C-alpha positions in Angstrom: 0.5 0.1 -0.2 1.2 3.3 -0.8 1.6 5.3 2.5 -0.9 8.5 2.3 0.1 11.9 3.0 0.1 12.6 6.6 -2.3 15.0 8.3 -2.4 17.0 12.0 -5.3 14.8 12.7 -3.7 11.3 11.5 -0.1 12.4 13.2 -2.0 12.9 16.8 -3.6 9.7 15.9 0.0 7.6 15.5 1.5 9.6 18.6 -1.3 8.2 20.5 -1.2 4.8 19.2 2.6 5.0 19.8 2.7 5.8 22.9 -0.1 3.5 24.3 2.4 0.7 22.7 5.2 2.3 24.8 3.3 2.2 27.9 2.7 -1.2 27.2 6.6 -1.6 27.4 6.3 -3.5 23.5 8.4 -2.5 20.9 6.6 -2.2 17.2 8.0 -5.4 16.4 6.4 -7.4 19.1 3.2 -5.5 18.8 3.0 -6.5 15.0 3.8 -9.9 15.7 1.2 -10.2 18.6 -1.4 -8.9 15.4 -0.8 -10.5 13.2 0.6 -7.3 11.1 3.3 -6.7 9.3 6.1 -4.3 11.3 5.8 -1.8 8.6 2.1 -1.9 9.2 2.6 -0.3 12.5 5.2 2.1 11.7 2.5 3.3 9.2 -0.5 3.6 11.6 1.9 4.9 14.2 3.7 8.6 11.8 0.0 9.1 10.5 0.9 7.4 7.1 -2.2 4.9 7.1 -6.0 5.7 8.1 -6.7 2.8 10.0 -10.1 1.0 10.6 -12.0 1.4 13.9 -11.2 -2.8 14.7 -7.9 -2.2 13.6 -7.5 0.6 16.1 -9.3 -2.3 18.8 -7.3 -5.0 18.5 -4.4 -2.8 18.7 -5.7 -0.6 21.4 -6.6 -4.2 23.6 -3.1 -6.2 22.3 -2.1 -3.8 25.1 -4.4 -4.0 27.9 -6.2 -0.2 27.6 -8.7 -0.1 29.2 -12.2 0.9 27.7 -11.9 4.9 27.9 -9.3 5.1 26.3 -10.1 3.3 23.1 -12.8 5.6 23.3 -10.7 8.4 23.0 -8.2 7.1 20.4 -11.6 6.4 18.3 -12.8 9.7 18.7 -9.8 11.1 17.0 -10.1 8.3 14.5 -13.8 8.7 13.5 -13.0 12.4 12.8 -12.8 13.5 9.2 -10.2 15.4 7.3 -11.3 18.8 4.9 -7.7 20.4 4.7 -8.9 21.9 8.5 -9.1 20.6 11.4 -11.5 22.2 14.1 -10.4 21.7 18.3 -13.4 23.8 20.2 -12.1 25.5 23.9 -14.1 24.5 26.1 -14.0 25.1 29.9 -12.2 22.1 31.4 -8.9 21.6 29.6 -9.0 21.8 25.9 -8.3 19.1 22.9 -6.9 22.1 20.8 -4.7 22.6 23.8 -3.1 18.5 23.9 -2.8 19.0 19.6 -0.9 22.0 20.0 1.6 20.7 22.5 1.6 17.6 20.5 2.3 19.5 16.8 5.2 21.9 18.6 6.6 18.4 20.2 7.3 16.7 16.1 8.4 19.6 14.8 11.6 21.6 13.5 10.4 25.3 12.9 7.8 27.1 14.2 7.1 30.8 12.8 4.3 32.3 14.6 3.0 36.6 14.3 1.5 37.8 17.5 -0.4 41.6 16.9 -2.1 40.7 20.0 -0.2 39.6 23.0 2.8 38.3 24.0 2.6 34.2 21.6 2.3 31.8 24.1 5.8 30.0 24.1 7.3 33.4 25.2 5.3 34.3 28.0 5.9 34.7 31.2 3.6 33.1 34.6 2.2 36.3 35.9 1.1 37.9 32.6 0.0 34.3 31.1 -2.1 34.5 34.6 -2.8 37.9 34.1 -4.3 37.5 30.8 -6.5 34.1 31.3 -8.3 36.8 34.4 -9.0 39.2 32.7 -10.3 37.5 29.8 -13.3 36.3 32.0 -13.5 32.5 30.0 -12.2 30.5 31.9 -13.1 29.5 35.2 -11.3 30.4 38.0 -11.1 27.2 39.3 -9.2 26.1 35.4 -7.0 29.1 35.2 -4.0 28.0 37.2 -3.8 24.4 35.2 -3.8 26.2 32.2 -1.0 28.0 33.7 0.7 25.4 34.2 -0.1 23.9 31.5 0.7 26.9 29.4 4.9 27.2 31.2 4.8 23.6 30.5 4.5 23.9 26.5 7.6 26.1 26.7 9.6 22.8 27.5 9.5 22.9 23.7 12.2 25.6 23.0 14.9 23.9 24.9 15.2 20.3 24.5 17.9 18.4 23.1 16.5 19.2 19.2 14.6 22.2 20.2 12.6 23.4 16.6 14.0 26.5 15.4 11.9 29.2 16.5 11.0 32.7 14.6 8.2 35.3 16.5 7.1 38.5 14.8 5.9 40.8 17.6 3.5 44.2 17.0 5.0 47.0 19.0 0.3 46.7 19.6 0.9 43.3 22.0 4.1 44.7 23.8 2.6 48.0 25.0 -1.1 46.7 25.3 -0.1 46.7 29.7 -1.3 43.2 31.1 -1.0 43.2 34.6 1.0 46.5 35.3 4.3 47.7 34.6 5.6 45.4 37.3 4.2 42.6 34.9 5.6 44.1 31.5 9.0 44.8 32.6 9.1 40.9 33.5 7.7 40.2 30.3 10.2 42.6 27.9 13.0 41.4 29.8 12.0 37.5 28.8 12.3 37.9 25.8 15.3 39.7 25.8 16.6 36.6 27.4 15.9 34.5 24.1 18.2 36.7 22.1 20.3 35.2 23.7 19.3 31.2 22.7 20.5 29.8 19.5 17.4 28.4 17.9 14.8 31.8 18.5 14.8 34.9 16.7 12.0 37.3 18.7 11.5 40.4 16.0 9.2 43.8 17.0 7.1 45.2 14.0 6.4 49.3 14.7 3.5 50.9 14.6 5.5 52.7 12.0 5.4 50.1 9.6 1.6 50.7 8.9 1.1 47.1 6.8 -2.0 46.0 5.9 -0.3 42.6 6.6 -0.9 43.4 10.2 -4.0 43.0 10.8 -6.3 40.3 12.2 -5.9 37.6 14.0 -1.9 35.7 15.2 -1.1 32.9 13.3 1.8 30.0 13.3 3.0 28.2 10.9 4.8 24.3 11.7 7.2 22.6 9.7 8.3 18.9 9.9 10.8 16.6 8.5 8.8 13.8 7.2 5.6 15.5 7.1 3.6 19.0 5.5 4.0 22.1 6.9 0.9 23.3 8.8 -0.6 26.2 9.8 -2.7 26.9 13.0 -4.6 30.4 14.5 -6.4 30.2 17.8 -9.9 32.3 17.6 -12.2 33.0 20.4 -14.5 29.6 20.0 -11.2 27.0 18.9 -7.8 26.2 17.3 -8.3 25.6 13.8 -5.7 23.1 12.3 -4.3 24.5 7.9 -3.2 21.3 6.2 -3.9 22.0 2.3 -1.3 23.6 1.1 -2.4 26.4 -0.6 -4.2 27.5 2.7 -0.4 26.8 4.3 1.5 29.3 1.3 -1.4 31.8 2.4 0.1 31.8 5.3 3.8 31.9 5.1 3.6 34.9 2.6 1.3 37.0 5.1 4.1 36.2 8.2 7.2 37.3 5.1 5.4 40.6 4.8 5.8 41.6 7.9 8.8 40.2 9.2 10.4 42.3 6.0 9.1 45.3 7.8 10.0 44.2 11.0 12.9 45.5 12.6 16.0 43.6 12.5 16.7 41.1 15.6 19.9 43.7 16.9 17.4 46.8 16.1 14.3 44.9 17.8 16.8 43.8 20.7 17.8 47.6 21.2 14.2 48.6 21.0 12.8 45.8 23.6 15.6 47.1 26.1 14.5 50.8 25.8 10.2 49.4 26.1 11.9 47.5 29.4 13.2 50.2 30.7 10.0 52.6 30.2 8.1 49.4 32.8 10.5 50.5 34.7 10.4 53.8 35.4 6.6 53.2 35.2 7.0 51.0 38.5 
């Protein structure tokens, strides 16, 4: 069988299956032998390059000794359809969208993100993130600490040994929007300045003077992979949306190219942020 192109959904499904197998302390070859499958079939399933039937999933999961509850979670992923995009709704509990985003970030080799309204989550300080969640008023009070903790954990992706190349363009509006007061903002800008010491991360500032039409709209990111097609992601008020179609991804890349062409250079951005940090420091 010719392997199909993986999608955001099938990759997450494959990673979930592989996690189940590894938790059962089985190798791919051992599981294939138990199921009477070829090792390549197991490999294709786990890399999202073969869409399994519900029977295949039930056999796979049962062979790993997994409870029915976990089977239903995996089946839900398998039953979804690919239309070139994948919508992951937000809700009061820790959303599936956040899990999906974390999965994609951790297998990406490069992440390019544009942020016109807020500091990107992968670079937020704990105080900034906490204030943001509380002011938004969209999450119950007892769920905020979990969201903040999860966001801080997500940031580990930028420090792991095979960390993706991370390029972030932030609009001046996001940097001057007062979140939590001058002390919180000073700490946040200092965090961004620390990023300049990292070999795999870049931060560019898009000043208001750029007056770019491309700067209008919400933030987004494009994630690239070694063995898969790139994916674009946009977070809306109601849901996170993953775009798999090459034409959609190309459009997001085109917008990112336009805004970065009008952004300050790396050194100019560092100096600009240092001046802004001083401004916030004097306000405290």
